[in-house]
C-alpha positions as CSV (number, residue, x, y, z in Angstrom):
1,X,-15.9,8.6,-21.3
2,X,-14.4,11.8,-20.0
3,X,-14.9,10.6,-16.4
4,X,-13.1,7.3,-17.0
5,X,-10.2,9.2,-18.5
6,X,-10.1,11.5,-15.5
7,X,-10.1,8.5,-13.2
8,X,-7.2,7.0,-15.2
9,X,-5.3,10.2,-15.0
10,X,-5.9,10.6,-11.2
11,X,-4.8,7.0,-10.6
12,X,-1.6,7.5,-12.6
13,X,-0.9,10.8,-10.9
14,X,-1.3,9.1,-7.4
15,X,1.0,6.2,-8.5
16,X,3.6,8.7,-9.6
17,X,3.4,10.5,-6.3
18,X,3.8,7.3,-4.4
19,X,6.8,6.3,-6.5
20,X,8.4,9.8,-6.1
21,X,8.0,9.6,-2.3
22,X,9.5,6.1,-2.3
23,X,12.6,7.3,-4.3
24,X,12.9,10.3,-2.1
25,X,12.8,8.1,1.0
26,X,15.4,6.0,-0.5
27,X,17.7,8.9,-1.1
28,X,17.3,10.3,2.3
29,X,18.0,6.8,3.8
30,X,21.2,6.4,2.0
31,X,22.3,10.0,2.5
32,X,21.7,10.0,6.2
33,X,23.2,6.5,6.6
34,X,26.4,7.6,4.9
35,X,26.5,10.8,7.0
36,X,26.0,9.0,10.2
37,X,28.6,6.4,9.3
38,X,31.1,9.0,8.2
39,X,30.5,11.2,11.3
40,X,31.0,8.3,13.6
41,X,34.3,7.4,11.9
42,X,35.6,11.1,12.0
43,X,34.3,12.0,15.5
44,X,35.3,9.0,17.5
45,X,33.5,8.8,20.7
46,X,33.3,6.2,23.4
47,X,29.7,5.8,22.8
48,X,28.7,2.2,21.7
49,X,28.2,2.3,17.9
50,X,25.5,-0.5,17.8
51,X,22.9,2.2,18.0
52,X,24.1,3.3,14.5
53,X,23.6,-0.2,13.1
54,X,20.2,-0.5,14.9
55,X,19.1,2.9,13.6
56,X,20.0,2.2,10.0
57,X,18.5,-1.3,10.2
58,X,15.2,0.1,11.6
59,X,15.1,2.8,9.0
60,X,15.9,0.2,6.2
61,X,13.0,-1.8,7.6
62,X,10.7,1.1,7.4
63,X,11.8,1.7,3.8
64,X,11.1,-2.0,3.0
65,X,7.6,-1.5,4.4
66,X,7.2,1.6,2.2
67,X,8.4,-0.4,-0.8
68,X,5.9,-3.1,-0.2
69,X,3.1,-0.7,0.1
70,X,3.9,1.1,-3.1
71,X,4.9,-1.8,-5.4
72,X,2.8,-4.7,-4.1
73,X,-0.1,-3.7,-2.0
74,X,-1.3,-0.6,-3.8
75,X,-0.5,-2.0,-7.2
76,X,-2.9,-4.9,-6.7
77,X,-5.4,-3.5,-4.3
78,X,-6.5,-0.4,-6.2
79,X,-9.8,1.0,-7.2
80,X,-10.5,-1.7,-9.8
81,X,-9.8,-4.4,-7.2
82,X,-12.3,-2.6,-4.9
83,X,-14.9,-2.4,-7.6
84,X,-14.5,-6.1,-8.5
85,X,-14.8,-7.1,-4.8
86,X,-17.9,-4.9,-4.4
87,X,-19.5,-6.3,-7.5
88,X,-18.8,-9.9,-6.4
89,X,-20.3,-9.3,-2.9
90,X,-23.3,-7.5,-4.4
91,X,-23.9,-10.4,-6.8
92,X,-23.6,-12.9,-3.9
93,X,-26.2,-11.0,-1.9
94,X,-28.5,-10.7,-4.8
95,X,-28.2,-14.5,-5.4
96,X,-29.1,-15.2,-1.8
97,X,-32.0,-12.8,-1.9
98,X,-33.3,-14.5,-5.1
99,X,-33.0,-17.9,-3.5
100,X,-34.9,-16.7,-0.5
101,X,-37.5,-15.2,-2.7
102,X,-37.9,-18.5,-4.6
103,X,-38.3,-20.4,-1.3
104,X,-41.0,-17.9,-0.2
105,X,-42.8,-18.2,-3.5
106,X,-42.6,-22.0,-3.5
107,X,-43.8,-22.6,0.1
108,X,-47.5,-22.2,0.4
109,X,-48.7,-20.6,3.5
110,X,-51.4,-22.4,5.5
């Protein structure tokens, strides 16, 4: 039972770390976006400002991918999911082996 509790603890710790990194990523995204926006308004230059929109959009897309990974992918495809898939595949293999064994036992060799 202690091993199971340790696995649950480790899983919870990893999930908290993932969420903590996601929140940190969000804060950095917002902070730098605001700083870039304000700096381009204060320091007017003749450089085309589409790079700012492109940069923030690209960073927001990366944040969206990070969000999907933390809240969707890792939430449903965790260790339990892996174990279930492995057990399912092992049972299918055992079933096929048993069927082949039955065929071998039923067929008399000449």
